[in-house]
C-alpha positions in Angstrom: 133.9 140.7 150.6 130.3 139.7 151.4 128.4 138.2 147.8 125.2 140.4 147.4 122.5 138.3 146.8 119.0 138.5 145.3 118.3 135.5 146.7 120.3 132.4 148.0 118.7 129.0 148.2 119.6 126.3 150.2 118.1 122.7 149.2 116.7 119.5 149.9 115.4 116.7 147.4 113.7 113.8 148.8 111.7 112.6 151.7 111.2 114.6 154.8 112.6 112.2 157.2 114.7 111.2 159.7 116.7 108.7 157.5 117.1 111.7 154.8 118.3 113.8 157.5 115.5 116.3 157.2 116.1 117.0 161.1 119.7 117.8 160.8 119.0 120.4 157.8 116.0 122.2 160.0 118.0 122.6 162.8 121.1 124.0 161.1 118.2 126.4 159.3 117.1 127.2 162.8 120.3 127.9 164.0 121.2 130.7 161.4 120.8 134.2 162.6 117.5 135.7 161.7 119.7 138.2 159.7 120.8 135.5 157.7 117.3 133.9 157.5 116.0 137.2 156.1 118.8 136.0 153.0 119.1 132.3 153.0 115.6 130.4 151.5 115.3 126.9 152.6 113.7 124.9 149.5 112.4 121.3 149.8 111.4 118.9 147.3 109.8 115.4 148.2 107.0 113.4 149.9 106.3 113.8 153.3 107.2 111.4 155.8 108.4 111.9 159.8 108.2 115.3 159.4 104.4 116.8 157.0 104.1 120.3 155.3 102.2 121.5 158.5 104.8 120.7 161.0 107.4 122.8 158.2 105.0 125.7 158.3 104.5 125.7 161.6 108.2 125.8 162.5 109.0 128.2 159.8 106.5 130.3 162.0 108.7 130.1 164.9 111.6 130.7 163.8 110.2 133.9 162.0 111.5 132.2 158.4 107.8 131.5 157.0 108.3 134.0 153.9 112.0 132.2 153.3 110.5 128.4 153.9 109.3 126.6 150.6 108.0 123.3 150.9 107.0 122.0 147.0 106.0 118.1 147.5 106.4 116.2 144.8 108.3 117.3 141.7 108.1 115.6 138.6 111.3 116.7 137.3 113.1 117.7 140.2 116.5 118.9 137.8 114.9 121.1 135.7 112.4 122.7 138.0 114.3 122.3 141.2 117.7 121.7 141.6 118.5 124.3 138.7 117.0 127.0 141.1 119.4 126.3 143.8 122.5 127.7 145.0 123.4 124.5 147.5 122.4 121.1 147.6 122.1 119.4 150.6 122.5 115.6 151.3 121.9 115.0 155.2 121.2 111.5 154.9 122.0 109.0 157.8 122.5 106.6 155.0 122.7 107.2 151.0 124.0 105.4 148.1 125.4 107.8 145.1 122.2 109.6 144.8 121.4 110.7 141.1 120.5 114.6 142.8 123.8 114.7 143.8 125.0 114.4 140.4 122.5 116.5 139.0 123.4 119.2 141.2 127.3 119.0 140.4 125.7 119.1 136.7 125.1 122.8 137.3 127.5 123.6 139.1 125.7 123.5 142.6 128.1 122.5 145.7 126.6 119.7 148.0 126.9 119.4 151.6 126.4 115.8 152.5 127.4 113.4 155.4 130.2 111.0 154.6 127.9 108.1 154.4 127.0 105.4 151.5 128.5 106.6 148.1 127.7 110.2 149.0 131.7 110.6 149.6 132.6 108.7 146.3 131.5 112.3 144.0 132.0 114.5 147.0 135.1 115.7 148.2 135.6 118.1 151.2 136.1 121.7 150.4 136.6 120.8 146.6 133.4 120.2 145.1 131.6 120.9 148.4 131.8 120.2 152.0 131.5 117.0 154.1 129.5 117.7 157.2 129.1 115.9 160.4 125.8 117.7 162.6 123.7 120.8 162.5 126.0 122.8 163.3 128.6 121.9 161.4 125.8 122.5 158.5 124.8 125.5 159.5 128.4 126.9 159.3 129.3 125.6 155.9 125.9 128.0 154.9 127.1 131.3 156.3 130.6 130.2 154.7 129.5 129.4 151.2 126.8 132.7 151.6 129.4 135.4 152.6 132.7 133.8 150.6 132.2 134.7 147.3 135.5 133.8 145.9 135.0 130.1 148.0 131.5 129.5 146.6 132.8 130.1 142.9 135.5 127.8 143.5 133.7 125.1 144.9 130.8 125.7 142.8 133.6 125.8 139.5 134.7 122.3 140.9 131.1 121.0 141.2 131.3 121.6 137.6 134.4 120.0 136.4 133.6 117.0 138.4 130.3 116.4 136.3 132.4 117.3 133.2 134.9 114.7 134.0 133.1 112.0 135.6 129.1 112.0 134.7 128.1 113.8 130.6 126.8 111.2 128.4 130.3 111.1 126.6 132.1 109.9 129.2 129.6 107.4 130.0 129.6 106.0 127.3 133.1 105.6 127.0 133.3 103.9 130.3 130.6 101.5 128.9 132.4 100.7 125.9 135.5 99.9 127.9 133.6 97.2 129.9 132.0 96.0 126.4 135.1 95.9 124.7 136.2 93.9 127.7 133.7 91.5 127.9 134.3 90.2 124.7 138.0 90.2 124.7 137.9 88.2 127.7 134.6 85.6 126.2 136.4 85.7 123.1 133.6 87.4 121.0 133.6 88.6 117.8 132.4 92.2 117.4 129.5 92.4 115.2 
């Protein structure tokens, strides 16, 4: 079953740099057929770096996707004003800690496609709350798969939201902090206030 979409937004938050994997994301988007590129919108937020706005606009014209590529530059409240509008967050970074954008996306039930590097896979579990990607070909296939398969998209989306609720809500984090402080009080034999 094909999913009926008004728009399907894949996105990147971070510098348009080689280190952040922008080239991998761009190559994956360019690998999509013309029919997919008409339906799948590529959205980017962050600073120009190795790649510029001008480069992006020129490249999008070359592949006939000028209307479907949107670069917003720096976004002050990316969680609310950018991430919340995505269907997929892509973290193709070559080196990355556990990024806040990944957790914020999962808080909206947005699947994450990311490389197995740094802290990304501490939260991203392949084929559960997103997908681990190897290169632009793999990324292109995963984008198409999530676009085409509604059941898969909804399952991964629900699991992303569940990951957030089980690990990253204010209440969960507060309980973890309380446990750490309680252990420290006992370890150093400090009376509670």
